[in-house]
N, C-alpha and C positions, 0 to 999 in steps of 0.2 A: 520589208519593202519601204523605201524612202518615199515620203509624201512630197508632192510639189508645193512650193510656196509661191504665193502671188507677189511678184516684185513690180513696183511701179516707178515711173520717172515723171517728175512734174515739169510743166511748161508754164511760163508766165505770159499767157495769152488770154485775151477775152474769149469767153465762151460764144460760139457762133449761134447758140440757141437762146440763152437767157441774157447774154451780153455782159455778164458779170466779169469784171476784170480783176476782182480781188479774190477770186477762187481759182486756184491753179488747176489747169487741165492735167490729168494724169494719163499715162500710157502704160498699159499692161505689157511689160517687157518680156513676159514669158511667151506671148503669142504675137506681139508687135502689130496688132491690127485694130485694137479698140482703144479709143480715148474716152475719158469720162470727165464730167464737170462736177466738182465738189459742191457747187452751189445748187444746181437744178437736177443733178443725178442723171442727166441725159448721157447716153452712150452712143458713140458714132465713130465712123472711120475717118481718117485724115481726108479722104476724097469727099466725104459728105460734108465735112467742116469747110473745105474750100468752096464747094458748091453753095453752101449756105452763106458764107461770107461774100461770095460773088453776087448773090441775090441782094444782100443788104447793100452792097456797094451800088448796084444798079438802082435801088430805091433812092439812095442819097443823090445819085447823079440826076435822076428825074426831078427830085426836089430842087437841086441847084439850078437846073435849066428853067424850071418854073419860076423860081425867085428872080433869076436874071431877066426873064421875059417880062415879069410883072414890073420890075424896076424900069425897064425900057419903056413900057407902056405908060407908066405914071410920069416918067420924065418928059414924055412927048405931050402930055395933057396940059 
């Protein structure tokens, strides 16, 4: 009986969990469902990665709005 081998495909994207952009994300191509980070060893689905990235983007958007508002307030003073 032949044994299954684990085959992966790497992607040059930042990890949505640890933020490392120097550790390629890999996809298990035998099942095409799970990505993993070589830096933090987190395993996640592509949809989980998108949701996590969207949350990080919302955090940056909140910060950008706050900075713009603070600049407007200090310019008026």
